[in-house]
TILUM-140012 format. One line per field, with one value per atom (N, C-alpha, C): x negated, y negated, z; atom name; residue in one letter. Coordinates in Angstrom, 2 decimals, padded with zeros to 5 digits. Atoms other than C-alpha are relative to their C-alpha. Example, Ala and Ser with C-alpha at 12.3 -4.5 7.8 and 13.67 -1.06 7.14 Angstrom:
// TILUM-140012
xx: (-000.89 / -012.30 / -000.90 / 000.82 / -013.67 / 000.77)
yy: (001.19 / 004.50 / -001.20 / 001.19 / 001.06 / -001.09)
zz: (000.00 / 007.80 / 000.00 / -000.06 / 007.14 / 000.73)
atom: (N / CA / C / N / CA / C)
rest: (a / a / a / s / s / s)
// end
This chain:
// TILUM-140012
xx: (001.09 / 009.32 / -001.31 / 001.16 / 006.54 / -001.29 / 001.22 / 004.13 / -000.48 / 000.57 / 001.80 / 000.18 / -000.19 / 002.81 / -000.15 / 000.21 / 002.01 / 001.35 / -001.22 / 004.74 / -000.27 / 000.35 / 003.06 / -001.24 / 001.13 / 000.89 / -000.92 / 000.80 / -000.27 / -001.06 / 000.90 / -001.84 / -000.43 / 000.36 / -002.27 / 000.35 / -000.51 / -000.12 / 000.83 / -000.68 / 001.10 / 001.10 / -001.13 / 004.26 / -000.43 / 000.42 / 002.33 / -000.49 / 000.44 / 000.85 / 001.21 / -001.22 / 004.34 / 000.66 / -000.58 / 005.64 / -000.79 / 000.85 / 002.69 / 000.29 / -000.30 / 003.44 / 001.34 / -001.31 / 007.05 / -000.14 / 000.07 / 006.18 / -000.97 / 001.02 / 003.06 / 000.02 / 000.02 / 003.52 / 001.40 / -001.36 / 007.30 / 000.60 / -000.54 / 007.93 / 001.44 / -001.42 / 011.67 / 000.57 / -000.48 / 011.96 / -001.04 / 000.92 / 010.44 / -001.08 / 000.97 / 008.78 / -001.05 / 000.94 / 007.24 / -001.01 / 000.88 / 005.84 / -000.98 / 000.87 / 004.45 / -001.11 / 001.01 / 002.68 / -001.02 / 000.88 / 001.24 / -000.84 / 000.70 / 000.30 / -000.29 / 000.12 / 000.58 / 000.99 / -000.95 / 003.20 / 001.16 / -001.14 / 005.86 / -000.29 / 000.31 / 004.00 / -000.49 / 000.48 / 002.89 / 001.14 / -001.04 / 005.42 / 001.39 / -001.30 / 008.19 / 000.69 / -000.60 / 008.83 / 000.24 / -000.10 / 008.50 / 000.91 / -000.80 / 010.83 / 001.11 / -001.06 / 013.67 / -000.54 / 000.62 / 011.33 / -000.38 / 000.35 / 010.07 / 001.26 / -001.25 / 013.67 / 000.51 / -000.42 / 014.46 / -000.78 / 000.83 / 011.55 / 000.42 / -000.47 / 012.68 / 001.32 / -001.30 / 016.21 / -000.17 / 000.22 / 014.86 / -000.74 / 000.90 / 012.24 / 000.16 / -000.01 / 012.94 / 000.92 / -000.92 / 015.77 / -000.50 / 000.48 / 013.64 / -001.00)
yy: (-000.61 / -014.16 / -000.14 / 000.22 / -015.72 / -000.18 / 000.17 / -016.57 / 001.34 / -001.24 / -013.85 / 000.04 / -000.12 / -012.64 / 001.46 / -001.35 / -009.68 / 000.63 / -000.74 / -007.06 / 001.02 / -001.04 / -004.24 / -000.43 / 000.42 / -005.48 / 001.17 / -001.16 / -001.99 / 000.37 / -000.39 / -001.26 / -001.17 / 001.22 / -004.86 / 000.09 / -000.09 / -004.47 / -001.24 / 001.23 / -007.59 / 000.27 / -000.17 / -008.10 / 000.22 / -000.18 / -008.35 / 001.42 / -001.40 / -004.88 / 000.91 / -000.80 / -003.47 / -000.21 / 000.30 / -005.23 / 000.70 / -000.69 / -003.85 / 001.50 / -001.44 / -000.32 / 000.31 / -000.19 / -000.72 / -000.10 / 000.27 / -002.14 / 000.90 / -000.78 / -000.14 / 001.49 / -001.42 / 003.13 / 000.62 / -000.52 / 003.44 / 000.36 / -000.28 / 003.52 / -000.48 / 000.33 / 003.56 / 000.12 / -000.16 / 004.39 / -000.50 / 000.39 / 003.30 / 001.07 / -001.10 / 006.72 / -000.07 / 000.16 / 006.18 / -001.11 / 001.12 / 002.83 / 000.42 / -000.49 / 004.49 / 000.88 / -000.89 / 007.14 / -000.78 / 000.76 / 004.59 / -001.04 / 001.13 / 001.75 / 000.21 / -000.19 / 003.07 / -000.83 / 000.87 / 000.43 / 000.82 / -000.66 / 001.61 / 001.36 / -001.36 / 004.74 / 000.11 / -000.08 / 003.80 / -000.31 / 000.34 / 001.89 / -000.07 / 000.08 / 001.51 / -001.35 / 001.31 / -002.10 / -000.78 / 000.74 / -003.24 / 000.69 / -000.78 / -000.68 / -000.84 / 000.84 / -003.19 / -001.00 / 000.92 / -005.68 / 000.71 / -000.78 / -002.98 / 000.27 / -000.28 / -002.07 / -001.24 / 001.24 / -005.72 / -000.23 / 000.16 / -005.85 / 001.02 / -001.01 / -002.59 / -000.42 / 000.41 / -003.93 / -001.10 / 001.12 / -007.03 / 000.41 / -000.26 / -005.46 / 001.38 / -001.35 / -001.75 / 000.14 / -000.08 / -002.39 / -000.75 / 000.83 / -004.65 / 000.73)
zz: (-000.76 / -003.08 / -000.78 / 000.84 / -005.07 / 000.81 / -000.78 / -002.24 / 000.54 / -000.50 / -001.05 / 001.51 / -001.45 / 002.39 / 000.43 / -000.52 / 004.56 / 000.32 / -000.27 / 004.75 / 001.11 / -000.97 / 006.69 / 000.76 / -000.83 / 009.54 / 000.34 / -000.41 / 010.53 / -001.04 / 001.08 / 007.14 / -000.87 / 000.72 / 005.96 / -001.48 / 001.37 / 002.85 / -000.27 / 000.39 / 001.07 / -001.00 / 000.92 / -000.95 / -001.44 / 001.39 / -004.22 / -000.27 / 000.16 / -003.64 / -000.16 / 000.09 / -003.15 / -001.35 / 001.32 / -006.27 / -001.10 / 000.99 / -008.25 / -000.01 / -000.07 / -007.00 / -000.65 / 000.64 / -008.15 / -001.52 / 001.44 / -011.55 / -000.75 / 000.72 / -012.41 / 000.31 / -000.39 / -010.52 / 000.02 / 000.05 / -010.75 / 001.34 / -001.33 / -006.99 / 000.07 / -000.07 / -006.30 / 001.40 / -001.36 / -002.59 / 000.99 / -001.07 / 000.71 / 000.16 / -000.11 / 000.82 / -001.10 / 001.11 / -002.61 / 000.31 / -000.35 / -001.44 / 001.07 / -001.06 / 001.68 / -000.53 / 000.59 / -000.36 / -000.82 / 000.89 / -002.78 / 000.74 / -000.64 / -000.41 / 001.48 / -001.44 / 003.15 / 000.79 / -000.70 / 003.99 / 000.56 / -000.64 / 006.42 / 000.58 / -000.44 / 007.47 / 001.44 / -001.39 / 010.99 / 000.96 / -000.98 / 013.11 / -000.61 / 000.67 / 010.52 / 000.11 / -000.19 / 011.45 / -001.29 / 001.26 / 007.83 / -001.01 / 000.95 / 006.25 / -000.62 / 000.55 / 005.88 / -001.02 / 000.94 / 004.20 / -001.30 / 001.19 / 001.84 / -000.82 / 000.71 / 000.98 / -000.72 / 000.66 / 000.21 / -001.29 / 001.19 / -002.23 / -001.05 / 000.94 / -003.81 / -000.64 / 000.52 / -004.17 / -001.05 / 000.92 / -005.91 / -001.26 / 001.13 / -008.19 / -000.66 / 000.56 / -008.72 / -001.21 / 001.13 / -011.16 / -001.23 / 001.11 / -013.39 / -000.86)
atom: (N / CA / C / N / CA / C / N / CA / C / N / CA / C / N / CA / C / N / CA / C / N / CA / C / N / CA / C / N / CA / C / N / CA / C / N / CA / C / N / CA / C / N / CA / C / N / CA / C / N / CA / C / N / CA / C / N / CA / C / N / CA / C / N / CA / C / N / CA / C / N / CA / C / N / CA / C / N / CA / C / N / CA / C / N / CA / C / N / CA / C / N / CA / C / N / CA / C / N / CA / C / N / CA / C / N / CA / C / N / CA / C / N / CA / C / N / CA / C / N / CA / C / N / CA / C / N / CA / C / N / CA / C / N / CA / C / N / CA / C / N / CA / C / N / CA / C / N / CA / C / N / CA / C / N / CA / C / N / CA / C / N / CA / C / N / CA / C / N / CA / C / N / CA / C / N / CA / C / N / CA / C / N / CA / C / N / CA / C / N / CA / C / N / CA / C / N / CA / C / N / CA / C / N / CA / C / N / CA / C)
rest: (m / m / m / s / s / s / e / e / e / r / r / r / r / r / r / i / i / i / i / i / i / c / c / c / n / n / n / c / c / c / n / n / n / e / e / e / v / v / v / y / y / y / n / n / n / d / d / d / e / e / e / i / i / i / i / i / i / k / k / k / a / a / a / i / i / i / q / q / q / e / e / e / k / k / k / g / g / g / c / c / c / k / k / k / t / t / t / v / v / v / e / e / e / d / d / d / i / i / i / g / g / g / e / e / e / e / e / e / t / t / t / g / g / g / a / a / a / g / g / g / t / t / t / i / i / i / c / c / c / g / g / g / g / g / g / c / c / c / v / v / v / d / d / d / d / d / d / i / i / i / q / q / q / e / e / e / i / i / i / l / l / l / d / d / d / e / e / e / y / y / y / a / a / a / g / g / g / k / k / k)
// end
């Protein structure tokens, strides 16, 4: 997941912003990401994508 791509269309949040929130702010849940970036807080359509990023990066 190295290319920059939009994850949350509603709030225009990109994957690199979510990765940064995980690595620099210690976000560990979809709710944490929502609080930090706004992703997943409107329609919820990106929640699965956010969880995939968390699964990949939160343990590192």
